[in-house]
C-alpha positions as CSV (number, residue, x, y, z in Angstrom):
1,M,-54.0,-128.8,103.0
2,S,-54.9,-132.1,102.9
3,V,-55.5,-133.7,106.0
4,G,-56.1,-137.3,107.0
5,T,-54.3,-139.6,110.0
6,V,-51.3,-137.5,111.1
7,V,-48.7,-139.3,112.9
8,K,-46.4,-137.2,115.6
9,A,-45.2,-134.6,114.1
10,G,-41.5,-133.1,114.7
11,R,-40.7,-130.4,117.3
12,A,-42.1,-127.1,117.0
13,A,-39.9,-124.1,116.6
14,R,-40.3,-120.7,117.6
15,I,-38.2,-119.1,114.1
16,Q,-39.4,-120.0,110.6
17,P,-37.0,-118.7,108.5
18,F,-37.9,-120.0,105.4
19,D,-40.8,-119.5,102.6
20,M,-43.5,-121.6,103.8
21,A,-46.0,-120.5,100.3
22,G,-47.4,-124.1,99.5
23,V,-46.6,-126.1,101.9
24,E,-49.0,-128.7,102.6
25,R,-49.6,-131.6,104.8
26,H,-50.8,-134.9,103.2
27,R,-52.5,-137.8,104.5
28,D,-49.4,-139.3,105.1
29,G,-48.4,-136.8,107.6
30,I,-45.7,-135.7,105.3
31,L,-45.0,-132.1,104.5
32,R,-44.6,-131.4,101.0
33,Y,-44.4,-128.8,98.4
34,A,-47.4,-128.4,96.2
35,N,-47.1,-127.4,92.1
36,R,-43.9,-129.5,91.7
37,P,-43.3,-131.5,88.2
38,A,-44.1,-135.1,87.6
39,S,-40.6,-135.7,86.9
40,L,-37.2,-135.0,86.6
41,V,-37.8,-135.2,82.4
42,A,-41.1,-132.9,83.0
43,M,-38.7,-130.7,84.8
44,L,-35.7,-130.2,81.7
45,R,-38.6,-130.1,79.4
46,R,-39.7,-127.3,81.1
47,S,-36.9,-125.6,81.3
48,V,-36.1,-126.1,77.8
49,E,-39.3,-124.9,76.4
50,S,-38.6,-122.0,78.1
51,V,-34.9,-120.9,77.2
52,P,-34.0,-123.3,74.5
53,G,-31.5,-121.4,72.9
54,E,-29.8,-120.5,76.5
55,E,-26.2,-122.0,78.0
56,A,-27.3,-125.2,79.9
57,I,-24.3,-127.0,80.6
58,V,-20.4,-126.0,80.7
59,E,-17.8,-128.6,81.1
60,L,-14.5,-126.6,82.1
61,G,-11.7,-127.2,78.8
62,G,-14.6,-129.0,77.0
63,E,-18.2,-128.3,75.3
64,R,-20.6,-125.5,76.3
65,I,-24.1,-126.3,75.4
66,T,-27.5,-125.1,75.3
67,Y,-30.6,-126.6,76.7
68,Q,-32.0,-127.9,73.5
69,Q,-28.5,-129.4,72.5
70,L,-28.8,-131.3,76.2
71,W,-32.2,-132.1,75.6
72,D,-31.3,-133.3,71.8
73,R,-28.5,-135.2,72.9
74,A,-30.2,-137.3,76.4
75,T,-33.1,-138.1,73.9
76,R,-31.1,-139.9,71.4
77,V,-28.6,-141.5,74.0
78,A,-31.8,-142.6,75.5
79,G,-32.5,-144.3,72.1
80,G,-29.7,-145.8,72.2
81,L,-30.2,-147.1,75.4
82,R,-33.5,-148.3,74.1
83,D,-31.7,-149.9,71.4
84,Q,-29.4,-151.6,74.1
85,G,-32.7,-153.5,75.1
86,I,-32.9,-151.3,78.3
87,R,-36.6,-151.4,79.4
88,R,-38.4,-149.5,82.4
89,G,-37.1,-150.0,85.8
90,D,-33.6,-151.4,84.8
91,R,-30.8,-150.1,86.5
92,V,-27.9,-148.2,84.3
93,A,-24.4,-147.5,86.0
94,L,-22.8,-144.4,85.6
95,E,-19.1,-144.8,85.9
96,L,-18.2,-141.2,84.0
97,G,-16.0,-138.5,86.2
98,N,-17.5,-135.3,86.5
99,G,-18.3,-133.6,82.8
100,L,-21.2,-133.3,80.2
101,D,-21.2,-136.9,79.3
102,W,-21.9,-137.6,83.2
103,C,-25.3,-135.2,82.7
104,V,-26.6,-136.5,79.1
105,A,-26.5,-139.8,80.9
106,F,-28.2,-138.7,83.5
107,F,-30.9,-137.5,82.0
108,A,-30.5,-140.0,78.9
109,I,-31.2,-142.9,81.6
110,L,-34.3,-141.5,83.1
111,M,-35.8,-140.9,79.5
112,A,-35.3,-144.5,78.7
113,G,-37.1,-145.3,81.7
114,G,-34.3,-146.5,83.6
115,V,-32.8,-146.1,87.3
116,V,-29.9,-143.8,87.6
117,V,-26.6,-145.7,89.8
118,P,-23.9,-143.1,89.8
119,V,-20.8,-145.1,90.9
120,N,-18.4,-143.4,93.1
121,T,-15.0,-143.2,90.7
122,R,-12.9,-142.9,93.3
123,F,-14.4,-146.3,94.7
124,A,-11.8,-149.5,94.3
125,P,-12.4,-152.0,92.1
126,P,-13.9,-154.2,94.6
127,E,-16.4,-151.7,95.9
128,I,-17.2,-150.9,92.1
129,E,-17.9,-154.4,91.4
130,Y,-20.0,-154.7,94.6
131,V,-22.2,-151.7,93.2
132,L,-22.4,-152.9,89.8
133,G,-23.5,-156.6,90.8
134,D,-25.9,-155.2,94.1
135,S,-27.6,-153.1,91.8
136,G,-27.8,-155.6,88.8
137,A,-26.8,-152.7,87.0
138,A,-28.0,-153.7,83.1
139,Y,-25.5,-151.5,81.5
140,S,-22.8,-149.1,82.5
141,F,-21.6,-146.1,81.0
142,R,-17.8,-146.2,81.5
143,P,-15.0,-144.1,80.4
144,G,-13.4,-144.1,76.7
145,I,-16.6,-145.8,75.2
146,P,-18.7,-143.5,73.2
147,L,-22.2,-142.7,74.2
148,P,-25.1,-145.3,72.9
149,D,-27.0,-143.0,69.7
150,G,-30.6,-144.1,68.7
151,D,-34.1,-142.6,67.7
152,P,-35.0,-139.7,70.0
153,L,-37.1,-141.1,73.3
154,A,-38.3,-139.5,76.3
155,V,-40.6,-141.4,78.5
156,D,-42.5,-139.9,81.2
157,A,-42.5,-141.0,84.9
158,S,-44.5,-140.4,87.9
159,P,-43.1,-138.9,91.1
160,S,-43.1,-142.1,93.3
161,D,-41.1,-143.9,90.4
162,L,-37.8,-144.7,91.3
163,A,-35.3,-142.9,89.5
164,A,-32.0,-143.7,91.1
165,I,-30.1,-145.6,93.5
166,F,-27.2,-143.7,95.3
167,Y,-24.2,-145.7,97.1
168,T,-23.9,-143.9,100.1
169,S,-20.2,-142.9,100.9
170,G,-19.9,-144.8,104.4
171,T,-17.3,-144.4,106.5
172,T,-17.3,-148.5,107.2
173,G,-18.1,-151.7,105.5
174,F,-19.7,-152.2,101.7
175,P,-22.0,-148.6,100.7
176,K,-26.3,-149.0,100.9
177,G,-27.8,-148.1,98.0
178,A,-30.4,-145.2,98.6
179,M,-33.3,-145.4,96.5
180,L,-34.2,-141.9,95.1
181,T,-37.9,-141.2,93.6
182,H,-38.8,-138.4,91.0
183,A,-40.5,-137.0,93.9
184,C,-37.2,-136.9,96.4
185,F,-35.0,-135.2,93.8
186,L,-37.7,-132.2,93.0
187,S,-38.4,-131.8,96.6
188,N,-34.9,-131.2,97.0
189,T,-34.4,-128.9,94.0
190,E,-37.3,-126.7,95.7
191,T,-35.5,-126.6,99.0
192,C,-32.4,-125.7,97.5
193,R,-33.8,-122.5,96.1
194,R,-36.1,-121.9,98.6
195,V,-33.2,-122.1,101.9
196,A,-30.8,-120.0,99.5
197,E,-33.3,-117.3,98.8
198,L,-32.6,-117.9,95.0
199,P,-34.2,-116.2,92.5
200,D,-36.9,-117.8,89.9
201,E,-35.8,-115.6,86.5
202,G,-32.9,-117.6,85.4
203,G,-29.6,-116.4,84.3
204,L,-27.6,-117.8,87.7
205,R,-24.0,-119.4,87.1
206,N,-23.0,-122.0,89.3
207,L,-19.4,-123.7,89.7
208,V,-19.5,-127.6,90.3
209,S,-16.6,-128.5,92.0
210,V,-17.4,-131.3,93.7
211,P,-18.5,-134.7,92.6
212,L,-21.3,-135.4,90.3
213,F,-21.4,-139.0,92.1
214,H,-22.6,-137.6,95.2
215,V,-25.9,-135.8,96.0
216,T,-24.3,-132.6,96.6
217,G,-23.4,-132.1,93.2
218,C,-26.0,-133.3,91.6
219,N,-28.7,-132.7,93.6
220,S,-28.0,-129.4,95.2
221,Q,-26.3,-127.8,92.4
222,L,-26.7,-129.4,89.1
223,L,-30.3,-130.0,88.9
224,P,-31.5,-126.7,91.0
225,T,-29.8,-124.8,88.5
226,L,-30.9,-126.6,85.6
227,E,-34.7,-126.1,86.6
228,L,-34.0,-122.5,87.5
229,R,-32.9,-122.2,83.9
230,G,-29.6,-121.2,84.8
231,T,-26.1,-122.3,83.5
232,T,-24.2,-125.3,85.3
233,V,-20.3,-124.9,85.0
234,I,-18.2,-128.3,85.6
235,M,-14.6,-128.5,87.2
236,P,-13.9,-132.1,85.7
237,A,-11.7,-132.6,89.0
238,F,-10.7,-129.9,91.9
239,E,-7.9,-127.5,91.6
240,V,-7.8,-125.0,94.0
241,Q,-6.3,-122.3,91.1
242,A,-8.1,-123.8,88.6
243,F,-11.5,-123.1,91.2
244,I,-10.4,-119.7,91.5
245,R,-9.6,-119.2,87.7
246,A,-13.5,-120.8,86.6
247,A,-15.2,-118.3,89.4
248,Q,-13.7,-115.5,87.7
249,D,-13.4,-116.5,83.9
250,E,-17.3,-117.9,84.0
251,H,-18.6,-114.8,86.2
252,I,-19.9,-117.7,88.8
253,D,-22.9,-116.4,90.9
254,I,-22.9,-119.5,93.0
255,L,-20.3,-121.2,95.0
256,T,-20.6,-124.6,97.3
257,S,-18.0,-126.7,98.9
258,V,-17.0,-128.2,102.2
259,P,-15.5,-125.4,104.8
260,A,-11.9,-126.4,104.0
261,V,-12.2,-125.6,100.5
262,F,-13.0,-122.1,101.0
263,W,-10.3,-121.9,103.7
264,L,-7.7,-123.1,101.1
265,A,-9.3,-120.9,98.3
266,T,-9.1,-117.3,100.5
267,T,-5.8,-118.4,101.9
268,Q,-4.1,-118.6,98.4
269,P,-1.5,-115.9,98.2
270,N,-3.4,-114.4,94.8
271,F,-7.2,-114.6,96.1
272,K,-7.2,-110.8,96.8
273,D,-6.1,-110.3,93.5
274,H,-9.3,-110.7,92.0
275,D,-12.7,-109.1,92.3
276,W,-15.1,-111.3,93.8
277,R,-18.3,-108.7,94.0
278,G,-20.1,-110.8,91.2
279,V,-20.5,-114.2,93.6
280,R,-23.9,-113.4,95.2
281,W,-23.8,-116.7,97.1
282,V,-21.7,-119.1,98.8
283,T,-22.8,-122.5,100.6
284,Y,-20.8,-124.6,102.6
285,G,-22.0,-128.0,104.0
286,G,-20.3,-131.5,105.5
287,A,-19.1,-129.5,108.9
288,P,-19.8,-126.5,111.1
289,C,-17.7,-123.8,110.0
290,P,-15.4,-122.0,112.7
291,P,-16.1,-118.2,113.0
292,E,-12.6,-117.3,111.8
293,L,-13.6,-119.1,108.2
294,I,-17.1,-117.1,108.1
295,R,-15.0,-114.2,108.6
296,R,-12.9,-114.5,105.9
297,M,-15.9,-115.7,103.5
298,R,-17.6,-112.3,104.4
299,E,-14.7,-110.4,103.9
300,G,-13.6,-112.5,100.5
301,F,-17.1,-112.3,98.9
302,P,-18.5,-109.1,100.0
303,N,-21.9,-109.1,98.1
304,A,-22.6,-113.1,98.8
305,M,-25.1,-114.2,101.2
306,L,-23.5,-117.3,103.2
307,G,-25.5,-120.6,104.4
308,N,-24.5,-124.2,105.9
309,G,-26.3,-126.7,104.4
310,F,-26.5,-130.3,106.2
311,G,-28.1,-133.5,104.8
312,L,-27.4,-137.3,103.9
313,T,-27.5,-139.2,101.0
314,E,-30.9,-140.8,102.9
315,T,-32.4,-137.2,102.4
316,S,-31.4,-136.7,99.1
317,S,-29.0,-133.8,99.8
318,V,-30.4,-130.8,102.2
319,A,-32.0,-131.6,105.6
320,T,-31.3,-128.5,107.3
321,F,-30.0,-125.0,106.0
322,L,-28.1,-122.2,108.4
323,P,-29.8,-118.9,106.6
324,D,-27.0,-115.9,106.3
325,R,-28.7,-113.8,108.9
326,Y,-27.7,-116.5,111.3
327,C,-24.3,-117.4,110.5
328,E,-22.2,-115.4,112.7
329,V,-25.0,-115.7,115.4
330,R,-25.2,-119.6,115.6
331,P,-21.6,-121.2,113.6
332,E,-22.1,-124.4,116.0
333,T,-25.2,-125.4,114.1
334,V,-26.6,-126.4,111.0
335,G,-29.7,-124.1,111.2
336,F,-33.0,-125.0,110.9
337,G,-35.1,-127.9,109.2
338,A,-36.0,-127.0,105.5
339,P,-39.8,-126.0,104.4
340,V,-40.7,-129.4,104.4
341,V,-38.3,-131.0,107.0
342,E,-39.6,-132.1,110.3
343,L,-37.0,-133.0,113.1
344,D,-36.9,-134.9,116.4
345,L,-34.9,-136.7,118.5
346,A,-34.8,-140.1,119.7
347,A,-33.3,-141.2,123.4
348,E,-33.0,-137.8,124.4
349,D,-30.4,-137.6,127.3
350,P,-32.1,-134.9,130.0
351,G,-29.0,-133.8,130.9
352,S,-27.3,-132.8,128.0
353,R,-30.5,-132.8,125.6
354,V,-28.6,-134.8,122.8
355,G,-30.2,-137.6,121.2
356,E,-30.5,-139.5,117.7
357,L,-31.7,-137.1,115.0
358,L,-34.8,-137.9,113.7
359,V,-36.1,-136.6,110.0
360,R,-39.3,-136.9,108.1
361,A,-39.8,-135.3,104.6
362,P,-40.5,-136.2,101.2
363,N,-37.1,-135.5,100.4
364,V,-35.9,-138.8,102.9
365,V,-35.4,-141.9,100.1
366,A,-37.9,-145.0,100.0
367,G,-35.2,-147.1,101.6
368,Y,-32.2,-149.4,100.8
369,W,-32.1,-151.4,97.9
370,N,-31.9,-155.0,98.4
371,K,-31.5,-154.7,102.2
372,P,-34.9,-154.9,104.1
373,E,-33.0,-155.1,107.2
374,A,-31.4,-152.3,107.1
375,T,-34.2,-150.4,105.8
376,A,-36.3,-151.4,108.8
377,E,-33.6,-150.5,111.3
378,T,-33.0,-146.9,109.6
379,F,-36.8,-145.8,108.6
380,V,-39.0,-146.3,111.1
381,G,-42.6,-144.9,111.2
382,G,-42.0,-142.8,108.6
383,W,-38.8,-141.7,110.6
384,L,-35.7,-141.5,109.0
385,H,-32.6,-142.4,112.2
386,T,-30.1,-140.5,110.7
387,G,-26.9,-142.0,113.2
388,D,-26.2,-138.5,113.7
389,L,-26.3,-136.8,117.9
390,A,-27.8,-134.0,118.0
391,R,-29.8,-130.9,120.0
392,L,-32.7,-129.3,118.8
393,D,-33.2,-125.8,120.8
394,E,-36.6,-124.2,121.4
395,D,-35.7,-121.7,118.5
396,G,-35.3,-124.6,116.1
397,F,-31.5,-124.9,115.8
398,C,-30.1,-128.0,115.0
399,Q,-26.6,-128.9,116.5
400,I,-24.6,-131.9,115.4
401,V,-22.3,-132.9,118.1
402,D,-21.3,-136.4,116.9
403,R,-22.2,-139.5,115.0
404,I,-23.3,-142.2,117.4
405,K,-20.4,-144.8,116.7
406,D,-17.8,-141.8,117.2
407,M,-19.2,-140.6,120.7
408,I,-16.4,-141.6,123.0
409,N,-16.7,-142.5,126.8
410,R,-14.0,-141.4,129.0
411,G,-14.8,-143.0,132.2
412,G,-18.4,-142.8,131.7
413,E,-18.7,-139.3,130.6
414,N,-20.1,-139.0,127.1
415,V,-17.7,-137.0,125.0
416,Y,-19.2,-135.5,121.6
417,S,-16.3,-134.9,119.2
418,V,-17.6,-132.0,116.9
419,E,-17.9,-129.9,120.5
420,V,-14.3,-130.3,121.0
421,E,-13.1,-129.9,117.0
422,N,-15.3,-126.7,117.0
423,A,-13.6,-125.3,119.9
424,L,-10.3,-126.8,118.4
425,M,-10.9,-124.9,115.4
426,E,-11.3,-121.5,116.8
427,H,-7.5,-121.7,117.6
428,P,-5.7,-119.6,114.2
429,A,-3.2,-122.4,113.6
430,V,-5.4,-125.3,113.2
431,F,-6.7,-125.8,109.2
432,E,-8.5,-129.3,110.1
433,V,-9.0,-131.1,113.0
434,A,-10.4,-134.7,113.6
435,V,-11.0,-135.8,117.4
436,L,-11.0,-139.6,117.9
437,A,-11.2,-141.7,121.1
438,V,-7.7,-143.5,122.0
439,P,-8.2,-146.7,123.8
440,D,-7.5,-146.6,127.6
441,A,-7.0,-149.8,130.1
442,M,-8.0,-147.2,132.8
443,M,-10.8,-144.9,131.8
444,G,-12.1,-147.0,128.3
445,E,-11.4,-144.3,126.1
446,K,-9.5,-141.2,126.1
447,V,-9.6,-138.0,123.7
448,G,-7.4,-137.7,121.1
449,A,-7.2,-134.8,118.4
450,V,-5.8,-135.1,115.1
451,V,-4.6,-131.5,113.8
452,V,-3.7,-130.2,110.3
453,P,-1.6,-126.8,111.1
454,T,-2.2,-123.9,108.9
455,P,-0.1,-123.6,105.9
456,G,2.8,-121.8,107.5
457,A,2.0,-122.1,111.1
458,Q,3.8,-123.9,114.0
459,L,1.5,-125.7,116.5
460,D,2.7,-126.9,119.5
461,P,0.4,-129.9,121.3
462,G,0.6,-128.5,124.7
463,E,-0.2,-125.1,124.0
464,L,-3.1,-126.4,121.9
465,A,-4.3,-128.5,125.0
466,G,-4.1,-125.5,127.2
467,F,-6.4,-123.2,124.6
468,A,-9.2,-126.0,124.9
469,R,-8.8,-126.1,128.4
470,E,-10.1,-122.4,128.0
471,R,-13.3,-123.5,126.4
472,L,-13.9,-126.6,127.4
473,A,-14.8,-129.2,130.7
474,D,-11.6,-130.7,131.7
475,F,-12.3,-134.4,131.0
476,K,-13.6,-132.8,126.9
477,V,-9.9,-131.7,126.5
478,P,-7.7,-133.6,124.4
479,Q,-4.7,-135.7,126.0
480,F,-3.7,-136.9,122.6
481,V,-2.6,-134.7,120.0
482,S,-1.1,-135.9,116.4
483,V,0.3,-133.3,114.2
484,R,-0.1,-134.3,110.8
485,T,0.8,-132.3,107.3
486,A,-1.2,-134.2,104.8
487,P,-5.2,-133.4,104.7
488,L,-7.5,-135.4,106.9
489,P,-9.2,-138.4,104.7
490,R,-12.3,-138.0,103.7
491,N,-15.3,-139.3,101.7
492,P,-16.6,-137.7,98.8
493,G,-19.3,-135.7,100.9
494,G,-16.6,-134.1,102.9
495,K,-17.0,-136.2,105.8
496,V,-13.6,-137.2,107.4
497,L,-13.0,-140.9,107.5
498,K,-12.4,-141.6,111.0
499,P,-12.0,-145.7,110.6
500,A,-9.0,-144.9,108.0
501,L,-7.5,-141.9,110.4
502,R,-7.2,-144.2,113.3
503,Q,-5.5,-147.0,111.8
504,E,-2.8,-144.0,110.3
505,T,-2.4,-142.5,113.6
506,D,0.3,-142.6,116.2
507,W,-0.8,-141.3,119.4
508,G,2.7,-141.1,121.1
509,R,2.9,-139.7,124.5
510,P,-0.2,-138.0,126.1
511,V,0.1,-133.9,126.1
512,W,-1.4,-133.6,130.2
């Protein structure tokens, strides 16, 4: 173990559920995995040399290519980028939708020595222009334009080299560009393997139904599957029946999405017409999972290991993980810090034991592109200030209770929206819920809940408030309940866009 000047360590935990072999603390005080590849290009080269003829990527409705074909195409596109004048360190935007070309372009940019700038295809034109301008992109892959072609090229990189700038799919203001090094990516791929207990022998088939421009789709599905020499099956766009068909037709082993997608899939009338015994891993994230949905997933995917992952763009994806054996025991939590992730709290309240979640890990990004002030505020003394309010118990479980900016102050009492949402999600007629502050002249703020009913269910706001009263302190019970049929607005990471929801919601009269 490399020992040097070690800064303040994270909180000790009684439970360590993950494989810690080869985890070392380095001189900067950060835990790291030993023997990782030097770069994503080196990682892909290793898989190509191992299984050149095996299927690497399938685009539903499109092509299927092997590892050797992926390498050959990416190196030729890299050569084409070099002919376009791209040199080491140049930023290259990736404005393509989910598909094979996205994957080829991603590796081609790295092989040319460039920095990938994935662009959220759901952004409005001004937001896209902001990303292109802020990143200083020298070239952009756009739909309908053939990928550049040239002589094969694959330059090497070091772990500390900048590999990508992922712009946060934030809920307010313009996005910030999180800078991911090759080491950030490769720490996350190893974390994914360890926390989900994925085998090394290859042959895994992973269905990507979320956007590749988001860290979940790229960093925690595509890249780990390629490193493990498996097959990545990519949906160009999500549609629940296509999701069900693809899982069956492509013999998928791993399914990953937000809890709402699994609820939608398992409640489809034809879900039970299919044989789901081949699915071996079902991982979800973006929100705690209600016990009723965990029960549905246990029944629907009888041979699958479940798991809840939590992270941010700033942690390159996974920061914590709730393993299968704890999913029913502690469903209100997002599990434990990953093997190389240390957790702590800032400004912890002695009464509620809630504070801002801090993360220190090798997968924490190198800061924000072109934003030194935001970087200095967010990355302090080696720790990422996440902006999430959380509890950390003695066993090591992490419970996210709110975003700092979303906490409700009801007459001096702090109400954490996630706690209220979890209680309401236990009601069988609730499909989705978001808890918001409702301005009030006397109390400052009161508690409001926007609820989407389960398909076919009737939901009475007064009855739901009574249900909440049996589970929550009276000051946490929503006084306003708005029922809507449209899905809650979410960003690509699955997080509810609460500012947009506030503007859309007419609260009406209080229910109590």
